[in-house]
PDBQT receptor file of N, H, CA, C and O in Angstrom, charges set to zero:
ATOM      1  N   MET A   1      12.034   1.179  -7.908  1.00  0.00    +0.000 N 
ATOM      2  CA  MET A   1      10.537   0.641  -8.468  1.00  0.00    +0.000 C 
ATOM      3  C   MET A   1      10.118  -0.044  -7.598  1.00  0.00    +0.000 C 
ATOM      4  O   MET A   1      10.865  -0.442  -6.705  1.00  0.00    +0.000 OA
ATOM      5  N   TYR A   2       8.635  -0.394  -7.648  1.00  0.00    +0.000 N 
ATOM      6  H   TYR A   2       8.027  -0.070  -8.373  1.00  0.00    +0.000 HD
ATOM      7  CA  TYR A   2       7.765  -1.741  -6.976  1.00  0.00    +0.000 C 
ATOM      8  C   TYR A   2       7.251  -2.681  -7.832  1.00  0.00    +0.000 C 
ATOM      9  O   TYR A   2       6.669  -2.453  -8.892  1.00  0.00    +0.000 OA
ATOM     10  N   GLN A   3       7.505  -3.826  -7.298  1.00  0.00    +0.000 N 
ATOM     11  H   GLN A   3       7.979  -4.011  -6.437  1.00  0.00    +0.000 HD
ATOM     12  CA  GLN A   3       7.111  -5.204  -7.870  1.00  0.00    +0.000 C 
ATOM     13  C   GLN A   3       5.629  -6.645  -7.151  1.00  0.00    +0.000 C 
ATOM     14  O   GLN A   3       5.092  -6.817  -6.057  1.00  0.00    +0.000 OA
ATOM     15  N   VAL A   4       5.574  -7.028  -7.904  1.00  0.00    +0.000 N 
ATOM     16  H   VAL A   4       6.010  -6.889  -8.793  1.00  0.00    +0.000 HD
ATOM     17  CA  VAL A   4       5.120  -7.762  -6.726  1.00  0.00    +0.000 C 
ATOM     18  C   VAL A   4       5.868  -8.075  -5.728  1.00  0.00    +0.000 C 
ATOM     19  O   VAL A   4       7.050  -8.414  -5.766  1.00  0.00    +0.000 OA
ATOM     20  N   GLY A   5       4.965  -7.928  -4.529  1.00  0.00    +0.000 N 
ATOM     21  H   GLY A   5       4.004  -7.653  -4.498  1.00  0.00    +0.000 HD
ATOM     22  CA  GLY A   5       5.894  -8.422  -3.185  1.00  0.00    +0.000 C 
ATOM     23  C   GLY A   5       6.055  -6.868  -1.620  1.00  0.00    +0.000 C 
ATOM     24  O   GLY A   5       5.948  -6.775  -0.397  1.00  0.00    +0.000 OA
ATOM     25  N   SER A   6       6.282  -6.219  -2.522  1.00  0.00    +0.000 N 
ATOM     26  H   SER A   6       6.368  -6.294  -3.516  1.00  0.00    +0.000 HD
ATOM     27  CA  SER A   6       7.226  -5.023  -2.577  1.00  0.00    +0.000 C 
ATOM     28  C   SER A   6       6.517  -4.187  -1.810  1.00  0.00    +0.000 C 
ATOM     29  O   SER A   6       5.512  -3.694  -2.321  1.00  0.00    +0.000 OA
ATOM     30  N   LEU A   7       6.887  -3.811  -0.339  1.00  0.00    +0.000 N 
ATOM     31  H   LEU A   7       7.703  -4.211   0.076  1.00  0.00    +0.000 HD
ATOM     32  CA  LEU A   7       6.227  -3.186   0.568  1.00  0.00    +0.000 C 
ATOM     33  C   LEU A   7       6.186  -1.590   0.227  1.00  0.00    +0.000 C 
ATOM     34  O   LEU A   7       7.231  -0.944   0.146  1.00  0.00    +0.000 OA
ATOM     35  N   VAL A   8       4.962  -1.034   0.043  1.00  0.00    +0.000 N 
ATOM     36  H   VAL A   8       4.114  -1.559   0.109  1.00  0.00    +0.000 HD
ATOM     37  CA  VAL A   8       5.298   0.449  -0.770  1.00  0.00    +0.000 C 
ATOM     38  C   VAL A   8       4.578   1.530   0.792  1.00  0.00    +0.000 C 
ATOM     39  O   VAL A   8       3.953   1.036   1.730  1.00  0.00    +0.000 OA
ATOM     40  N   GLU A   9       4.843   2.672   0.667  1.00  0.00    +0.000 N 
ATOM     41  H   GLU A   9       5.351   3.073  -0.095  1.00  0.00    +0.000 HD
ATOM     42  CA  GLU A   9       3.919   3.510   1.649  1.00  0.00    +0.000 C 
ATOM     43  C   GLU A   9       3.572   4.409   1.552  1.00  0.00    +0.000 C 
ATOM     44  O   GLU A   9       4.335   5.371   1.466  1.00  0.00    +0.000 OA
ATOM     45  N   MET A  10       1.850   4.566   1.511  1.00  0.00    +0.000 N 
ATOM     46  H   MET A  10       1.230   3.785   1.581  1.00  0.00    +0.000 HD
ATOM     47  CA  MET A  10       1.482   5.731   0.265  1.00  0.00    +0.000 C 
ATOM     48  C   MET A  10       0.856   6.507   1.037  1.00  0.00    +0.000 C 
ATOM     49  O   MET A  10       0.326   6.118   2.078  1.00  0.00    +0.000 OA
ATOM     50  N   LYS A  11       0.833   8.121   0.477  1.00  0.00    +0.000 N 
ATOM     51  H   LYS A  11       1.263   8.437  -0.369  1.00  0.00    +0.000 HD
ATOM     52  CA  LYS A  11       0.672   9.438   1.160  1.00  0.00    +0.000 C 
ATOM     53  C   LYS A  11      -0.376   9.783   2.566  1.00  0.00    +0.000 C 
ATOM     54  O   LYS A  11      -0.255  10.738   3.333  1.00  0.00    +0.000 OA
ATOM     55  N   LYS A  12      -1.231   8.879   2.605  1.00  0.00    +0.000 N 
ATOM     56  H   LYS A  12      -1.328   8.103   1.981  1.00  0.00    +0.000 HD
ATOM     57  CA  LYS A  12      -2.243   9.057   3.690  1.00  0.00    +0.000 C 
ATOM     58  C   LYS A  12      -2.388   7.534   4.049  1.00  0.00    +0.000 C 
ATOM     59  O   LYS A  12      -2.469   6.608   3.243  1.00  0.00    +0.000 OA
ATOM     60  N   PRO A  13      -2.403   7.467   5.306  1.00  0.00    +0.000 N 
ATOM     61  CA  PRO A  13      -2.815   6.184   6.205  1.00  0.00    +0.000 C 
ATOM     62  C   PRO A  13      -3.700   5.771   5.901  1.00  0.00    +0.000 C 
ATOM     63  O   PRO A  13      -4.551   6.316   5.198  1.00  0.00    +0.000 OA
ATOM     64  N   HIS A  14      -3.730   4.417   6.477  1.00  0.00    +0.000 N 
ATOM     65  H   HIS A  14      -3.039   3.975   7.049  1.00  0.00    +0.000 HD
ATOM     66  CA  HIS A  14      -5.832   3.685   5.821  1.00  0.00    +0.000 C 
ATOM     67  C   HIS A  14      -6.445   3.557   7.246  1.00  0.00    +0.000 C 
ATOM     68  O   HIS A  14      -5.721   3.316   8.212  1.00  0.00    +0.000 OA
ATOM     69  N   ALA A  15      -7.145   3.642   7.306  1.00  0.00    +0.000 N 
ATOM     70  H   ALA A  15      -7.733   3.837   6.521  1.00  0.00    +0.000 HD
ATOM     71  CA  ALA A  15      -7.591   4.027   8.832  1.00  0.00    +0.000 C 
ATOM     72  C   ALA A  15      -7.933   3.045   9.566  1.00  0.00    +0.000 C 
ATOM     73  O   ALA A  15      -8.962   3.114  10.240  1.00  0.00    +0.000 OA
ATOM     74  N   CYS A  16      -7.220   2.065   9.573  1.00  0.00    +0.000 N 
ATOM     75  H   CYS A  16      -6.385   2.010   9.026  1.00  0.00    +0.000 HD
ATOM     76  CA  CYS A  16      -7.312   1.320  10.712  1.00  0.00    +0.000 C 
ATOM     77  C   CYS A  16      -5.846   1.370  11.632  1.00  0.00    +0.000 C 
ATOM     78  O   CYS A  16      -4.844   1.927  11.184  1.00  0.00    +0.000 OA
ATOM     79  N   VAL A  17      -5.875   0.723  12.944  1.00  0.00    +0.000 N 
ATOM     80  H   VAL A  17      -6.689   0.270  13.309  1.00  0.00    +0.000 HD
ATOM     81  CA  VAL A  17      -5.411   1.061  13.955  1.00  0.00    +0.000 C 
ATOM     82  C   VAL A  17      -4.343   0.303  13.915  1.00  0.00    +0.000 C 
ATOM     83  O   VAL A  17      -4.291  -0.480  12.966  1.00  0.00    +0.000 OA
ATOM     84  N   ILE A  18      -3.353   0.300  14.769  1.00  0.00    +0.000 N 
ATOM     85  H   ILE A  18      -3.395   0.936  15.540  1.00  0.00    +0.000 HD
ATOM     86  CA  ILE A  18      -2.222  -0.005  14.533  1.00  0.00    +0.000 C 
ATOM     87  C   ILE A  18      -2.416  -0.322  16.434  1.00  0.00    +0.000 C 
ATOM     88  O   ILE A  18      -2.409   0.590  17.260  1.00  0.00    +0.000 OA
ATOM     89  N   LYS A  19      -2.584  -1.874  16.792  1.00  0.00    +0.000 N 
ATOM     90  H   LYS A  19      -2.590  -2.615  16.120  1.00  0.00    +0.000 HD
ATOM     91  CA  LYS A  19      -2.475  -1.783  18.411  1.00  0.00    +0.000 C 
ATOM     92  C   LYS A  19      -1.726  -1.733  19.374  1.00  0.00    +0.000 C 
ATOM     93  O   LYS A  19      -2.147  -1.567  20.519  1.00  0.00    +0.000 OA
ATOM     94  N   GLU A  20       0.018  -1.923  18.951  1.00  0.00    +0.000 N 
ATOM     95  H   GLU A  20       0.359  -2.058  18.020  1.00  0.00    +0.000 HD
ATOM     96  CA  GLU A  20       0.589  -1.611  20.031  1.00  0.00    +0.000 C 
ATOM     97  C   GLU A  20       0.829  -0.050  19.561  1.00  0.00    +0.000 C 
ATOM     98  O   GLU A  20       1.009   0.733  20.494  1.00  0.00    +0.000 OA
ATOM     99  N   THR A  21       0.856   0.570  18.056  1.00  0.00    +0.000 N 
ATOM    100  H   THR A  21       0.710  -0.066  17.299  1.00  0.00    +0.000 HD
ATOM    101  CA  THR A  21       1.532   1.700  18.447  1.00  0.00    +0.000 C 
ATOM    102  C   THR A  21       0.092   2.977  18.751  1.00  0.00    +0.000 C 
ATOM    103  O   THR A  21       0.137   4.145  19.137  1.00  0.00    +0.000 OA
ATOM    104  N   GLY A  22      -1.002   2.138  18.390  1.00  0.00    +0.000 N 
ATOM    105  H   GLY A  22      -1.038   1.189  18.077  1.00  0.00    +0.000 HD
ATOM    106  CA  GLY A  22      -2.513   3.395  18.569  1.00  0.00    +0.000 C 
ATOM    107  C   GLY A  22      -1.549   4.397  17.349  1.00  0.00    +0.000 C 
ATOM    108  O   GLY A  22      -0.901   5.415  17.589  1.00  0.00    +0.000 OA
ATOM    109  N   LYS A  23      -1.730   3.713  16.058  1.00  0.00    +0.000 N 
ATOM    110  H   LYS A  23      -2.257   2.886  15.863  1.00  0.00    +0.000 HD
ATOM    111  CA  LYS A  23      -1.594   4.961  15.297  1.00  0.00    +0.000 C 
ATOM    112  C   LYS A  23      -1.918   4.138  13.849  1.00  0.00    +0.000 C 
ATOM    113  O   LYS A  23      -1.758   2.918  13.804  1.00  0.00    +0.000 OA
ATOM    114  N   LYS A  24      -2.273   4.719  12.954  1.00  0.00    +0.000 N 
ATOM    115  H   LYS A  24      -2.403   5.709  12.991  1.00  0.00    +0.000 HD
ATOM    116  CA  LYS A  24      -2.638   4.262  11.493  1.00  0.00    +0.000 C 
ATOM    117  C   LYS A  24      -1.688   3.652  10.795  1.00  0.00    +0.000 C 
ATOM    118  O   LYS A  24      -0.503   3.960  10.924  1.00  0.00    +0.000 OA
ATOM    119  N   ALA A  25      -2.014   2.931  10.165  1.00  0.00    +0.000 N 
ATOM    120  H   ALA A  25      -2.976   2.681  10.060  1.00  0.00    +0.000 HD
ATOM    121  CA  ALA A  25      -1.665   1.132   9.603  1.00  0.00    +0.000 C 
ATOM    122  C   ALA A  25      -0.834   2.495   8.746  1.00  0.00    +0.000 C 
ATOM    123  O   ALA A  25      -1.065   3.650   9.105  1.00  0.00    +0.000 OA
ATOM    124  N   ASN A  26       0.000   2.242   7.758  1.00  0.00    +0.000 N 
ATOM    125  H   ASN A  26       0.188   1.304   7.466  1.00  0.00    +0.000 HD
ATOM    126  CA  ASN A  26       0.741   2.978   6.197  1.00  0.00    +0.000 C 
ATOM    127  C   ASN A  26       1.705   1.804   5.834  1.00  0.00    +0.000 C 
ATOM    128  O   ASN A  26       2.842   2.149   6.155  1.00  0.00    +0.000 OA
ATOM    129  N   GLN A  27       1.700   0.930   5.454  1.00  0.00    +0.000 N 
ATOM    130  H   GLN A  27       0.776   0.650   5.193  1.00  0.00    +0.000 HD
ATOM    131  CA  GLN A  27       2.476  -0.321   4.763  1.00  0.00    +0.000 C 
ATOM    132  C   GLN A  27       1.733  -1.039   4.605  1.00  0.00    +0.000 C 
ATOM    133  O   GLN A  27       1.063  -1.622   5.457  1.00  0.00    +0.000 OA
ATOM    134  N   TRP A  28       1.672  -1.246   2.301  1.00  0.00    +0.000 N 
ATOM    135  H   TRP A  28       2.217  -0.772   1.609  1.00  0.00    +0.000 HD
ATOM    136  CA  TRP A  28       0.713  -1.966   2.020  1.00  0.00    +0.000 C 
ATOM    137  C   TRP A  28       1.403  -3.055   1.192  1.00  0.00    +0.000 C 
ATOM    138  O   TRP A  28       2.148  -2.709   0.275  1.00  0.00    +0.000 OA
ATOM    139  N   LYS A  29       1.235  -4.114   1.412  1.00  0.00    +0.000 N 
ATOM    140  H   LYS A  29       0.630  -4.395   2.157  1.00  0.00    +0.000 HD
ATOM    141  CA  LYS A  29       2.152  -4.816   0.068  1.00  0.00    +0.000 C 
ATOM    142  C   LYS A  29       1.801  -4.715  -1.454  1.00  0.00    +0.000 C 
ATOM    143  O   LYS A  29       0.574  -4.684  -1.543  1.00  0.00    +0.000 OA
ATOM    144  N   VAL A  30       2.381  -4.652  -2.666  1.00  0.00    +0.000 N 
ATOM    145  H   VAL A  30       3.378  -4.677  -2.594  1.00  0.00    +0.000 HD
ATOM    146  CA  VAL A  30       1.741  -4.368  -3.724  1.00  0.00    +0.000 C 
ATOM    147  C   VAL A  30       1.353  -7.029  -4.331  1.00  0.00    +0.000 C 
ATOM    148  O   VAL A  30       2.123  -7.990  -4.299  1.00  0.00    +0.000 OA
ATOM    149  N   LEU A  31       0.068  -6.907  -4.663  1.00  0.00    +0.000 N 
ATOM    150  H   LEU A  31      -0.557  -6.126  -4.689  1.00  0.00    +0.000 HD
ATOM    151  CA  LEU A  31       0.024  -7.907  -4.913  1.00  0.00    +0.000 C 
ATOM    152  C   LEU A  31      -0.646  -8.310  -7.000  1.00  0.00    +0.000 C 
ATOM    153  O   LEU A  31      -1.181  -9.283  -7.532  1.00  0.00    +0.000 OA
ATOM    154  N   ARG A  32      -0.406  -7.581  -7.264  1.00  0.00    +0.000 N 
ATOM    155  H   ARG A  32       0.028  -6.791  -6.832  1.00  0.00    +0.000 HD
ATOM    156  CA  ARG A  32      -0.857  -7.200  -8.481  1.00  0.00    +0.000 C 
ATOM    157  C   ARG A  32       0.388  -6.078  -9.206  1.00  0.00    +0.000 C 
ATOM    158  O   ARG A  32       1.234  -5.533  -8.498  1.00  0.00    +0.000 OA
ATOM    159  N   VAL A  33       0.335  -5.948 -10.159  1.00  0.00    +0.000 N 
ATOM    160  H   VAL A  33      -0.353  -6.391 -10.734  1.00  0.00    +0.000 HD
ATOM    161  CA  VAL A  33       0.819  -5.011 -11.515  1.00  0.00    +0.000 C 
ATOM    162  C   VAL A  33       0.410  -5.005 -12.730  1.00  0.00    +0.000 C 
ATOM    163  O   VAL A  33      -0.009  -6.059 -13.207  1.00  0.00    +0.000 OA
ATOM    164  N   GLY A  34       0.439  -3.805 -13.516  1.00  0.00    +0.000 N 
ATOM    165  H   GLY A  34       0.780  -2.949 -13.129  1.00  0.00    +0.000 HD
ATOM    166  CA  GLY A  34      -0.484  -4.221 -14.775  1.00  0.00    +0.000 C 
ATOM    167  C   GLY A  34      -0.726  -2.668 -14.474  1.00  0.00    +0.000 C 
ATOM    168  O   GLY A  34      -0.321  -1.805 -13.695  1.00  0.00    +0.000 OA
ATOM    169  N   ALA A  35      -1.702  -2.821 -15.635  1.00  0.00    +0.000 N 
ATOM    170  H   ALA A  35      -2.031  -3.521 -16.267  1.00  0.00    +0.000 HD
ATOM    171  CA  ALA A  35      -2.533  -1.295 -16.060  1.00  0.00    +0.000 C 
ATOM    172  C   ALA A  35      -3.194  -1.222 -14.784  1.00  0.00    +0.000 C 
ATOM    173  O   ALA A  35      -3.570  -0.055 -14.675  1.00  0.00    +0.000 OA
ATOM    174  N   ASP A  36      -3.624  -2.074 -13.461  1.00  0.00    +0.000 N 
ATOM    175  H   ASP A  36      -3.319  -3.021 -13.550  1.00  0.00    +0.000 HD
ATOM    176  CA  ASP A  36      -4.059  -1.766 -12.714  1.00  0.00    +0.000 C 
ATOM    177  C   ASP A  36      -3.019  -2.035 -11.499  1.00  0.00    +0.000 C 
ATOM    178  O   ASP A  36      -2.159  -2.744 -12.022  1.00  0.00    +0.000 OA
ATOM    179  N   ILE A  37      -2.690  -1.848 -10.262  1.00  0.00    +0.000 N 
ATOM    180  H   ILE A  37      -3.388  -1.271  -9.838  1.00  0.00    +0.000 HD
ATOM    181  CA  ILE A  37      -2.954  -2.121  -9.145  1.00  0.00    +0.000 C 
ATOM    182  C   ILE A  37      -3.543  -2.005  -7.655  1.00  0.00    +0.000 C 
ATOM    183  O   ILE A  37      -4.199  -1.215  -6.976  1.00  0.00    +0.000 OA
ATOM    184  N   LYS A  38      -2.924  -3.255  -7.550  1.00  0.00    +0.000 N 
ATOM    185  H   LYS A  38      -2.391  -3.896  -8.102  1.00  0.00    +0.000 HD
ATOM    186  CA  LYS A  38      -3.874  -3.957  -6.452  1.00  0.00    +0.000 C 
ATOM    187  C   LYS A  38      -2.719  -3.935  -4.691  1.00  0.00    +0.000 C 
ATOM    188  O   LYS A  38      -1.511  -4.056  -4.482  1.00  0.00    +0.000 OA
ATOM    189  N   ILE A  39      -3.921  -3.718  -3.809  1.00  0.00    +0.000 N 
ATOM    190  H   ILE A  39      -4.901  -3.620  -3.979  1.00  0.00    +0.000 HD
ATOM    191  CA  ILE A  39      -2.967  -3.879  -2.809  1.00  0.00    +0.000 C 
ATOM    192  C   ILE A  39      -3.379  -4.545  -1.965  1.00  0.00    +0.000 C 
ATOM    193  O   ILE A  39      -4.438  -5.171  -1.959  1.00  0.00    +0.000 OA
ATOM    194  N   GLN A  40      -2.150  -4.444  -0.725  1.00  0.00    +0.000 N 
ATOM    195  H   GLN A  40      -1.290  -3.935  -0.730  1.00  0.00    +0.000 HD
ATOM    196  CA  GLN A  40      -3.124  -4.872   0.357  1.00  0.00    +0.000 C 
ATOM    197  C   GLN A  40      -2.194  -4.320   1.821  1.00  0.00    +0.000 C 
ATOM    198  O   GLN A  40      -1.001  -4.119   2.050  1.00  0.00    +0.000 OA
ATOM    199  N   CYS A  41      -3.692  -4.198   2.748  1.00  0.00    +0.000 N 
ATOM    200  H   CYS A  41      -4.661  -4.361   2.562  1.00  0.00    +0.000 HD
ATOM    201  CA  CYS A  41      -3.135  -3.943   4.076  1.00  0.00    +0.000 C 
ATOM    202  C   CYS A  41      -2.627  -4.619   4.655  1.00  0.00    +0.000 C 
ATOM    203  O   CYS A  41      -3.251  -5.673   4.778  1.00  0.00    +0.000 OA
ATOM    204  N   THR A  42      -1.007  -4.566   5.523  1.00  0.00    +0.000 N 
ATOM    205  H   THR A  42      -0.500  -3.710   5.423  1.00  0.00    +0.000 HD
ATOM    206  CA  THR A  42      -0.079  -5.277   6.296  1.00  0.00    +0.000 C 
ATOM    207  C   THR A  42      -0.463  -5.707   7.505  1.00  0.00    +0.000 C 
ATOM    208  O   THR A  42      -0.061  -6.726   8.066  1.00  0.00    +0.000 OA
ATOM    209  N   ASN A  43      -1.787  -4.389   8.182  1.00  0.00    +0.000 N 
ATOM    210  H   ASN A  43      -2.114  -3.561   7.726  1.00  0.00    +0.000 HD
ATOM    211  CA  ASN A  43      -1.931  -4.413   9.504  1.00  0.00    +0.000 C 
ATOM    212  C   ASN A  43      -3.673  -5.177   9.140  1.00  0.00    +0.000 C 
ATOM    213  O   ASN A  43      -4.053  -5.353  10.298  1.00  0.00    +0.000 OA
ATOM    214  N   CYS A  44      -4.425  -5.504   8.554  1.00  0.00    +0.000 N 
ATOM    215  H   CYS A  44      -4.117  -5.361   7.614  1.00  0.00    +0.000 HD
ATOM    216  CA  CYS A  44      -5.746  -5.838   8.523  1.00  0.00    +0.000 C 
ATOM    217  C   CYS A  44      -5.860  -6.285   6.912  1.00  0.00    +0.000 C 
ATOM    218  O   CYS A  44      -6.665  -6.062   6.008  1.00  0.00    +0.000 OA
ATOM    219  N   GLN A  45      -5.429  -6.545   6.960  1.00  0.00    +0.000 N 
ATOM    220  H   GLN A  45      -4.775  -6.726   7.694  1.00  0.00    +0.000 HD
ATOM    221  CA  GLN A  45      -5.036  -7.352   5.294  1.00  0.00    +0.000 C 
ATOM    222  C   GLN A  45      -6.283  -6.745   4.050  1.00  0.00    +0.000 C 
ATOM    223  O   GLN A  45      -6.197  -7.220   2.918  1.00  0.00    +0.000 OA
ATOM    224  N   HIS A  46      -7.160  -5.924   4.284  1.00  0.00    +0.000 N 
ATOM    225  H   HIS A  46      -7.229  -5.539   5.204  1.00  0.00    +0.000 HD
ATOM    226  CA  HIS A  46      -8.135  -5.543   3.292  1.00  0.00    +0.000 C 
ATOM    227  C   HIS A  46      -7.216  -4.796   2.127  1.00  0.00    +0.000 C 
ATOM    228  O   HIS A  46      -6.349  -3.940   2.306  1.00  0.00    +0.000 OA
ATOM    229  N   THR A  47      -7.649  -5.355   0.940  1.00  0.00    +0.000 N 
ATOM    230  H   THR A  47      -8.353  -6.051   0.795  1.00  0.00    +0.000 HD
ATOM    231  CA  THR A  47      -7.366  -5.194  -0.851  1.00  0.00    +0.000 C 
ATOM    232  C   THR A  47      -8.132  -3.914  -1.437  1.00  0.00    +0.000 C 
ATOM    233  O   THR A  47      -9.336  -3.662  -1.424  1.00  0.00    +0.000 OA
ATOM    234  N   ILE A  48      -7.399  -3.420  -1.789  1.00  0.00    +0.000 N 
ATOM    235  H   ILE A  48      -6.420  -3.625  -1.800  1.00  0.00    +0.000 HD
ATOM    236  CA  ILE A  48      -7.601  -1.876  -3.065  1.00  0.00    +0.000 C 
ATOM    237  C   ILE A  48      -7.018  -2.329  -3.900  1.00  0.00    +0.000 C 
ATOM    238  O   ILE A  48      -5.851  -2.714  -3.828  1.00  0.00    +0.000 OA
ATOM    239  N   MET A  49      -7.817  -2.369  -4.963  1.00  0.00    +0.000 N 
ATOM    240  H   MET A  49      -8.765  -2.057  -5.021  1.00  0.00    +0.000 HD
ATOM    241  CA  MET A  49      -7.188  -1.633  -6.624  1.00  0.00    +0.000 C 
ATOM    242  C   MET A  49      -7.475  -0.791  -6.990  1.00  0.00    +0.000 C 
ATOM    243  O   MET A  49      -8.692  -0.616  -7.063  1.00  0.00    +0.000 OA
ATOM    244  N   MET A  50      -6.452   0.413  -7.517  1.00  0.00    +0.000 N 
ATOM    245  H   MET A  50      -5.464   0.271  -7.457  1.00  0.00    +0.000 HD
ATOM    246  CA  MET A  50      -6.995   1.150  -8.135  1.00  0.00    +0.000 C 
ATOM    247  C   MET A  50      -5.701   1.483  -9.743  1.00  0.00    +0.000 C 
ATOM    248  O   MET A  50      -4.727   0.733  -9.804  1.00  0.00    +0.000 OA
ATOM    249  N   SER A  51      -5.812   2.231 -10.496  1.00  0.00    +0.000 N 
ATOM    250  H   SER A  51      -6.603   2.840 -10.447  1.00  0.00    +0.000 HD
ATOM    251  CA  SER A  51      -5.313   2.540 -11.852  1.00  0.00    +0.000 C 
ATOM    252  C   SER A  51      -3.960   2.897 -11.515  1.00  0.00    +0.000 C 
ATOM    253  O   SER A  51      -3.561   3.512 -10.527  1.00  0.00    +0.000 OA
ATOM    254  N   ARG A  52      -3.094   2.259 -12.808  1.00  0.00    +0.000 N 
ATOM    255  H   ARG A  52      -3.418   1.759 -13.611  1.00  0.00    +0.000 HD
ATOM    256  CA  ARG A  52      -1.390   2.865 -11.833  1.00  0.00    +0.000 C 
ATOM    257  C   ARG A  52      -0.810   4.283 -12.150  1.00  0.00    +0.000 C 
ATOM    258  O   ARG A  52       0.238   4.751 -11.705  1.00  0.00    +0.000 OA
ATOM    259  N   TYR A  53      -1.508   4.749 -12.825  1.00  0.00    +0.000 N 
ATOM    260  H   TYR A  53      -2.360   4.369 -13.187  1.00  0.00    +0.000 HD
ATOM    261  CA  TYR A  53      -1.797   6.133 -12.976  1.00  0.00    +0.000 C 
ATOM    262  C   TYR A  53      -1.759   7.046 -10.933  1.00  0.00    +0.000 C 
ATOM    263  O   TYR A  53      -0.938   7.671 -10.263  1.00  0.00    +0.000 OA
ATOM    264  N   ASP A  54      -3.429   6.460 -10.733  1.00  0.00    +0.000 N 
ATOM    265  H   ASP A  54      -4.097   5.952 -11.277  1.00  0.00    +0.000 HD
ATOM    266  CA  ASP A  54      -3.511   6.903  -9.365  1.00  0.00    +0.000 C 
ATOM    267  C   ASP A  54      -1.992   6.677  -8.601  1.00  0.00    +0.000 C 
ATOM    268  O   ASP A  54      -1.032   7.435  -8.463  1.00  0.00    +0.000 OA
ATOM    269  N   PHE A  55      -2.227   5.358  -8.203  1.00  0.00    +0.000 N 
ATOM    270  H   PHE A  55      -3.007   4.742  -8.316  1.00  0.00    +0.000 HD
ATOM    271  CA  PHE A  55      -1.290   4.484  -7.472  1.00  0.00    +0.000 C 
ATOM    272  C   PHE A  55      -0.357   5.605  -7.552  1.00  0.00    +0.000 C 
ATOM    273  O   PHE A  55      -0.608   6.580  -6.843  1.00  0.00    +0.000 OA
ATOM    274  N   ASP A  56       0.928   5.635  -8.478  1.00  0.00    +0.000 N 
ATOM    275  H   ASP A  56       1.132   4.844  -9.054  1.00  0.00    +0.000 HD
ATOM    276  CA  ASP A  56       1.738   7.097  -8.571  1.00  0.00    +0.000 C 
ATOM    277  C   ASP A  56       1.678   7.985  -7.885  1.00  0.00    +0.000 C 
ATOM    278  O   ASP A  56       2.282   8.184  -6.832  1.00  0.00    +0.000 OA
ATOM    279  N   ARG A  57       0.905   8.638  -8.439  1.00  0.00    +0.000 N 
ATOM    280  H   ARG A  57       0.414   8.476  -9.294  1.00  0.00    +0.000 HD
ATOM    281  CA  ARG A  57       0.460   9.630  -8.127  1.00  0.00    +0.000 C 
ATOM    282  C   ARG A  57      -0.030   9.822  -6.258  1.00  0.00    +0.000 C 
ATOM    283  O   ARG A  57      -0.278  10.885  -5.688  1.00  0.00    +0.000 OA
ATOM    284  N   LYS A  58      -0.044   8.596  -5.731  1.00  0.00    +0.000 N 
ATOM    285  H   LYS A  58       0.157   7.733  -6.193  1.00  0.00    +0.000 HD
ATOM    286  CA  LYS A  58      -0.098   8.402  -4.254  1.00  0.00    +0.000 C 
ATOM    287  C   LYS A  58       0.823   7.642  -3.561  1.00  0.00    +0.000 C 
ATOM    288  O   LYS A  58       0.600   7.734  -2.354  1.00  0.00    +0.000 OA
ATOM    289  N   LEU A  59       2.041   6.721  -3.889  1.00  0.00    +0.000 N 
ATOM    290  H   LEU A  59       2.222   6.646  -4.870  1.00  0.00    +0.000 HD
ATOM    291  CA  LEU A  59       2.458   6.466  -3.821  1.00  0.00    +0.000 C 
ATOM    292  C   LEU A  59       3.293   7.516  -2.690  1.00  0.00    +0.000 C 
ATOM    293  O   LEU A  59       3.194   8.743  -2.730  1.00  0.00    +0.000 OA
ATOM    294  N   LYS A  60       3.845   7.013  -2.024  1.00  0.00    +0.000 N 
ATOM    295  H   LYS A  60       3.926   6.017  -1.991  1.00  0.00    +0.000 HD
ATOM    296  CA  LYS A  60       5.503   8.059  -1.046  1.00  0.00    +0.000 C 
ATOM    297  C   LYS A  60       6.574   7.507  -1.490  1.00  0.00    +0.000 C 
ATOM    298  O   LYS A  60       7.389   8.030  -2.249  1.00  0.00    +0.000 OA
ATOM    299  N   LYS A  61       6.622   6.129  -0.906  1.00  0.00    +0.000 N 
ATOM    300  H   LYS A  61       5.959   5.704  -0.289  1.00  0.00    +0.000 HD
ATOM    301  CA  LYS A  61       7.853   5.765  -1.208  1.00  0.00    +0.000 C 
ATOM    302  C   LYS A  61       7.352   4.383  -0.676  1.00  0.00    +0.000 C 
ATOM    303  O   LYS A  61       6.378   4.006  -0.025  1.00  0.00    +0.000 OA
ATOM    304  N   VAL A  62       8.924   3.537  -1.485  1.00  0.00    +0.000 N 
ATOM    305  H   VAL A  62       9.715   3.843  -2.014  1.00  0.00    +0.000 HD
ATOM    306  CA  VAL A  62       9.069   1.979  -1.406  1.00  0.00    +0.000 C 
ATOM    307  C   VAL A  62      10.100   1.554  -0.383  1.00  0.00    +0.000 C 
ATOM    308  O   VAL A  62      11.331   1.580  -0.388  1.00  0.00    +0.000 OA
ATOM    309  N   LEU A  63       8.960   1.051   0.726  1.00  0.00    +0.000 N 
ATOM    310  H   LEU A  63       7.960   1.030   0.730  1.00  0.00    +0.000 HD
ATOM    311  CA  LEU A  63      10.100   0.529   1.488  1.00  0.00    +0.000 C 
ATOM    312  C   LEU A  63      11.285  -0.770   1.273  1.00  0.00    +0.000 C 
ATOM    313  O   LEU A  63      12.488  -0.844   1.524  1.00  0.00    +0.000 OA
ATOM    314  N   GLN A  64      10.537  -1.483   0.830  1.00  0.00    +0.000 N 
ATOM    315  H   GLN A  64       9.560  -1.423   0.626  1.00  0.00    +0.000 HD
ATOM    316  CA  GLN A  64      11.142  -2.719   0.068  1.00  0.00    +0.000 C 
ATOM    317  C   GLN A  64      10.721  -3.345  -1.175  1.00  0.00    +0.000 C 
ATOM    318  O   GLN A  64       9.536  -3.583  -1.410  1.00  0.00    +0.000 OA
ATOM    319  N   PRO A  65      11.870  -3.671  -2.142  1.00  0.00    +0.000 N 
ATOM    320  CA  PRO A  65      11.413  -3.310  -3.425  1.00  0.00    +0.000 C 
ATOM    321  C   PRO A  65      11.291  -4.762  -3.514  1.00  0.00    +0.000 C 
ATOM    322  O   PRO A  65      10.873  -5.284  -4.547  1.00  0.00    +0.000 OA
TER     323      PRO A  65
């Protein structure tokens, strides 16, 4: 399961590109857990808030609990 500080991978990658590999970033850090989840892209620092239901549907796997 995930908690604040966890690194997660979503089903769809973020639009930003990692300079070293040229691939799209797909790692997010969980900043807030509650009725809504707040996550931050580890590459470009963009933050997104979504409902827990949407987050659970879009989550692929937890990389670091």
